[in-house]
N, C-alpha and C positions, 0 to 999 in steps of 0.2 A: 195350214194351222189344223191340229187335230181338235175336234169337239168331242167332248164327254157325254156319255149316255145322261141325257136330262132327267129321267126316271130314276135314276140312282142318286143323282147329285142333288135332287130336290128331297129326297130320303134322308140323305146325309145331312143337309141342311136341317132338316126338322128335328135330328138328334141333338146336333150342334147348339139348337136354339134352345131345346128343353133341357140338356144337362150340361151345358157350359158356359152359357150367357147369364152373366150376373150382375144385378143391379143393387146400388146400395141403398139400405133404407135402415129403419132405426135398430133392426136387429142384425143388419149385416154391413160391416165396416169393411173398407177395400182402401189398402195403403199402398201407394207409390214406392217401389224398392229403392229409387235415388235418393228421395229425400222426405219419406213419409208422411206426404201431404194426402188428404184424403183424396180418392177416386170415386166416379160416380159409376163406373162400370167396368168388369172384367170378362174377358173369354178366356177361360181357364178349360183346355182341350184334354185335360189330363181324365176327367171322366170318360170322354169318348173314346180315349186310347186304351180304356178298359172294358170297351162296349164291343162285343164280338160283332155284332150286326155292322157297327159302324166300321171296325176294322176291314171287315171283308169287304164292304163299298169301296174304302179305300184302297185296298190292296188291289180289287179288279179294276179301279179307274187308272191307277197307275200303270199297271201292266198292259191295260188297253193301249197307251201311250208309249211304253220302252219296251214292250215284247219284241220289236224288230230290231233293237240296239244291242241285244245280247251277243256277247257275254259281257255281264257288268257286275260290278261290285256296289253295292248299297249299303251305306253307313250314315251314321249321325252322331250328336251329341246327347248323351244321357241328361235328362231323364225321360224326356220325350221318344227320344229316337229308340229307346229300349224296346217297347210293345210294336211300336211301327216298323224297325226293321224285323222284329222276328216275324211279324204277321206278312211281310213282303217278301221274304225269302223261303216262308211255306208256301205262299201262294205260287211262287215260282215254279217251286217243286211240283205243285199238282198240275201245273201248266207245261212241265216238262223242258223249263227255261234254264239256260246257264247261268244262275246268278248265285253269288255268294253275299253275306253280310258282315260287318264290324260295327262295334262301337267305341265311342271316343268318351274317356272320363273326363270330368270337369277339372280333376287334379288327379296327377299321377298316384298311382299305389305307392305308399310307403312302406310296404311289407311284400314279402314272396318276391316275385320278378319284378316289382316295381314299374307295371305296365302302364300307359297312357292310353293305349289301344288295344281293345280286347277283340280276338279274332284273327284269322290267318290273312294278310293282305297278298295281292297278286299282282300282274301287270295289267288287268282288265279296267276299262274305264270306270272311272266313280261316279255316282250318281249321290250326292249329298243331300239327305232329307232332314226336316224338321217340322214339328206341327204347325208354328206361326212364324212369319217374317215380320218384324217390325224396323228395329235398328239394323238388325244384321249382325248383331253382336256374337250372339251364339253361333251362328254361321261362322263368323269370323275366326272363334278361336278354334272350331271345328277345321277350317280351312288351314290355319297355320298348323294343327296338328300332324295335318298330312304330309307339309312340306318336308320334313326331315326324311321321309319316306320316299320322296321323288313322286308324289303323285298329285296331281292338279284335278280337282273335280271339274268333269266334263258338263255335266248338269247340276241344278239345283231344284229340289220339289218340296213344296210345302203345302200342308192342307188350306190355309188362310194366311194370305198375304196383307197386311195393312195399308200397303200401295203408300207408304211414307215415303217423305223427302229424304231421310235417312237411310232408308233401304234402298232407294233409287241411286243414292252416292255409291253405298257399296256394290251394288251390282256392276255399276258403270266402271267402278275402280278394277272389279275382278273381272270383267268382260266375260261373264257366264250367263246364259239363259236361265229365267226363273219361271218355273210351271207351278202355276197354283191352282186347286180347284176352287177357291174365292177369294177375289180380290176386291170385292165391293163389300166392306163389313156394314154398310147402312142396311143389308139384306137381314142382319141381324138385329136391327134396332140400335145402332150404337153408331158413333162418329168419332175422329179423332180430333183433338183441340190442337190448331196448330201452336208450335212452338219454334222459338229462336234456335237454330244451329250455329254454335260458335265454331265448329270444327274448320278449320283453315288449311292443314296440311293432309298431304297423302303420304304413303309411306311403302315402299317395295324393299323386299329382302334380296341383298345381294348375295351374299354368301353366307354359310355356316361353318365354323370350325367346332368339331365335336372330339373329345378325348374320352373313350369310352371306360366306365369301371365307378361312376359317381355313384352315391348311395342315396336313394330317394327319400330315405327316411328322414335326413336332415335338411328340412326345408327352411332354411336359416343362411343369413349373409356367411358367405365364403370368401374366397381368394378375389378380390376386385381386380379385373383387369386393369393394367397400366399401360396407356399409350405414351410412346416416347418415338416423336419421328415418324418413320413410317413403319415401326413395330409394335406388337403388343404382347406384353408378359405377362402370365397368369399362371398361378399355381393351381394343381387338380387334386383330387381327390385319390388319384393314384400315385399320389407323392412325386409327381414329376412338376418341374418349373418349364413352360414351354414358351418358346417365342414364336410369333406369327407374323406374318406380313400383312399389314391391315389392308393392303389394296387388292389382295385375293384370296386371304384366308389360308395360305399354306404356311406349311409348316417350316420354320427356319432352323431351329434347334430344339433340342428336348435335353434337361438334365434330371437324372434320375436320382431321388434321394432313398431313404429306406422308411418304413413307418412301421410301427407295432399295434397300432388301433387304426380301425375304418374312417380315418378321417382326411390323412395325407397332408397336403397344404392349404390351411384356410387363411394362413398369413398372407396379406396381401403386399406383393413387391413394391419396394421403392428403389429411385435410380438416383444416382449422382455421379457425374464425371465418369460415365463409362462404365458404373458398376451397378448390379442388381441385389438389392438388400431383402432377404426374407427370411422368415423361421416356418419349423416344420414341426410335426406331431411328434416326431422321433425326440423332440428336444433338443434338435440341433439348428443353428442358426448359421445361414450361408451367404458367402459374398461370391458372385460369380461375375465373371467378365459379360457384358450384354453384348458384346459383339458376337463372341461365338460360344458362350455357355460355359466355359472352362472355369474350374475353381480356384478361386483366389485366395480364400480363405473358410474355414468352418469352427463353430465352436459349440460342443456339446455340453452346453451350459444348464441344463436342466433336463427333466424327463418330459415335458410337453411344451410345445409353444403353438398357441392359436392367436397370439396377439399381434398385431401390426407394427413394424419397427417407424418410429418417429425419427428424421435425420435432422441433424442441427450441424453443417459442415463448418460453422464457424467456431464451434468448439471441437470439430473432429470427433463428433459421439454420435451416436443412435440410442433411443429409449425404447425398451420393450418389455413386455408384461412376461413372466417366466411361472411355469407350473410344475410343482415338484412334488413328491412323494413322502416329503417330510413329514413328520407326524405334526409337529408343532409350528411349522411355517412351511405350508403347501404351495406358496406363491411367493413372487417377488416383483419390483419394479426395480430395472437396472439399467444401467448406462454402459454402453461398449464403444472401443475405438473403432470408427470407422475404417482405420486402415489396416489393423492388423487383428481385429476381433477380441481384444482384450478387455477384460471385464475391467471397469473403472470405480463404481460403486453400485450397491443393491439396497434396497429397502425391503424388508420381510413383509408378507402378508399372510394372514390365516388361511386362507382359501386360495383354490386354484386361481392364478390371476389370467382370465382371457382379456382383460380391458387393455385399452391403448392411450397413448397420449396426445397433447397437442402442445406447440410451443406458444407462450406468452412473451413475446420481446420486451414489452417496457420494464418486465420485472426479471427479466431473463429466466426464466422459470419454465417447467414442464408440468403440465397437469394431467393428472391419470384420472379415469374414471376405474373404479376398483370393484373387485367380486366381495372384498370386507363392507360393501354396503356403505361406501364413501366415496368422496370425491379429494383428492390430495393433490399439493402445488408443493414441488421440491425446487431448490436451487440447482439450475441447470449443470453447473460445475462438480458439486459436491453432493448432492441428493439430500442436502440438509432440509428439512421440512420445513415449510413456510405456513402453511395453514391445512386445515383437514374440516371437510363438512360431512356432517353424518345422513345418510339417507335409509330408505327403509329396506332396498333391495340393491342387486349390482347393477353396475354399470359395465356393458360388454363392449361398447363400441366408442371410438375417441371422442370429446366433446368440441364443441365449435367456440371460437374468438367472436367476439363482437368487439372488435379494436376500437373503433370510436366512443362506444360507450364503457370500455374497460371491464367487459363481462365475459364470463364463459356461460355456455349454454350445453347440457348434457341431458340425454335421455336415460332412463333407467326402465329395469326388470319390475319396479314397483308401478309402471303406468305414468309416471311423472315426467315432463319434461322441467328441469331444472335451470333458473337464472341466478348466476350469482356474481357477486364482484370479484373479478378475477385476481385482485391484489389480495382481498382480505377473507374470501370464502365466504361472505356474508348472503345469506339466501334473499335474493330479490322478488322471486316467486316460484312457485311449484305449481305447474298447470297440468290438473288430472287428466288422464285419459281412460279407457276402461280395460286396458290389456297392456302386456308389457311393451314397451319401446325398445328397438334394437336399430337404432340409425344413429349417423351425425347429422345434427340439425343445420339448415341452410340460412345465414343470416343476411338478408339481403332487401333492397327497398324499403327499409325500414320496417321489416317483418322478419319474424322466426318461422322457419319451414320444418316440419317434421311428421314422419309417420308412426302410425301405432298398429300393433296388432288387433285391434278393437276394429279396423278395417277402414279407419279414416284418416285423412291426411289433414294436419291442422296448420292453419294460418295463424299467426299471433302478431299482435301488435307491439312491435318494440319498446312504444313509449308508454302504453298503459299498460302491457305484458297482460293485456285479455285476449281470448280466443276471437278473431274477427271471422273466421269460416272454418266450417268442417266439411270436408269433400268426400262422401262416400265413394269409396274405390272398389265395393263388394270384395275385397280379398285382404287379407293382409298386408300391411306395408312395411317392408324391412330395409327396401332399398333407399340408401341415404341421397336425398335430393341435390341435385347440382345446377348451377347457373348456366346454360347453354344457349346461345343466340339470344341472350336477353330473356329467355324463358325458364322457369322453373321445370327441372325434366326429372322425373322419379319412374321405378318401376313397381310391380304389384306381385304378390304372390300368384294371381290371375294369370299372369303373363302378359300385362299391358306395359306398354310404356308411356307414361303420360307427359304432355306438355301443358304448363300452365302459365298463363298471361299474369305477371306480377302484378300488373297496373290494375287489370280488371279482375283479377281472380276467376278468370272464366277458363274451362279446359279448351285449347284451342287446336289439340293434337293428340291422337292415340293410334301407337301400334301394336300388333299382340304376334306374341310368340307362343311356342306350346307349353313350355314351362315358368315356375315361377323365376321371376326377375327379383334376385335379393340382394343385389350389389347397385352400387352406383354405376350410372350410364357415362360413358365418354362420349368425345365428338371429335371429327377430323379437323384438322386446321383449317380447314377452309369453311366449316360449319356445314358441310352437307350432308354427312354421314355420322349417323349414331353407333355406337358400339354398346351394346347390351349382353349380358352373361346371365345365364341361368344356373339353378343349383346342381344341374346335371353335367357340368363340366363343358358348357357349349358358348359359344361366342357368336353372335349375329350382328352383320355388318348391314345396317338399315338405312335407305337412302330416303331422304325427307324433300319433297316440293310441294309447293301452293296446290292445294286442292282444284281439280279439274271442275268445269262446270259440268252440270247434268241436265241442262236443257234440251239436249240432243244427245241423248245416251248413245254410245257407240255399239250397243247390243239389241238383241232382239229380246222383248220381255214378253214372254208367253204367259198369257191367263186365258182360263176356260170359265169363266163365271160371266157370261154376258147377258145372264137374264136379268130384265128392269128389277130394280128394288121393291121389295114388296111391303117394306115397312120403313117408317120414316125414322129421322134422326132425332 
């Protein structure tokens, strides 16, 4: 085990103590990002990363340890890694070492080339760097971002390792050595408060399917993959409907359509009796043979379709929202025959209709969320209006039905989660969030679950219609929650797939992928594999298993701060 130069290490510790260790007092408030509670201390290494002497020391100590392992690539997640990686590759040049650098964005650029990773990657071993390791969440995001590039970090280097339980679990799962300059934070006069860890599951990415051509600008729900048997169907922004083998991620067939705008297929495919139904942003509705992707029928029924079809086989009808360029009727809610694609009825809308419908069987009605800032219920066979409920802004995603209570629940771009009487449209509640809502809620376990653009996931009591819990997800939540293996599962724009126990309302599992998960997550028939898609035309197969213990780590954990503590806790 290599030891670092104690003189330089002690000098770095002095700089950290002076510039980065902050204690709360009357003038200084420190808040936890998870729940906003007050903290008594914080180690903020950003001032150190702006200190030329500190960066010089860190770079020297880093290359003292790694110089014999070149050539290497050094990279990490912004913001901390920006000065750190820059200093490391400059020091490597001074020493004549073969080393390159890269930076990983927290979020993919939504313009230009839409990059997630800045820099030119190569085949050399990767050393992942960060300023602090606590739970390992930022390292996990960086790790996941390298996976599509077929790169797995060989080492992890951090300035300070909090030596936390969550951090130990992370490196044990990754089976990676972690090199730290300091791993005893009591040296800086602080200590961790033990917290209960509710995470019970670990995740492994089995395969990734990727269709090039997505537009990073649109970080919103798109075509949700549909799992039918051993096949997955998904629309792409390249205007193709793809059929993928769920066991290995290989393409089975692909049907190419046309599009005139940069959206392709956002409509989510639906399946019945061996047929796949969907709309396209070229304004054409399609029905394909699910087995081989051959065309059964198509109907150029409007100018654009972003809506998802609702199938009601007993009426041989599908219901979908239409978008048109007509001056006085730019949208419509319509019903079409499932066997032929013939239009049966249509009710005009003043605005482009991106919204979709849900079927309410007791009344034999279809309930649409509309761009006209309302919710409407129609007789399923005739399209006759049953009721209309005005809201402040649009409803972009299908509502949900609470059948035992005869309710419809819908989220709106006005930030409200609306609960209405499904038979009369009477408003029972409007639960306000702080940003747009773009999901279909989930009703289960006597609760309503829905995400919001305000980065919180809402849990609402179905009896009182009051918020029981707001879960900070640190990223927008546009993924519609689903009940999978008894847990509420949803994705975030931060690329996380979250499993929530509906009984305890504790998060029991998290998986990480590189890009925003804006669609609902699916699961294999045996419940062991999750299928999650991102806004970049990707699907990930993620294996879930009980978390392994970490009392005897499978890896060597390398620390280089063995000096006895000089300050108390």
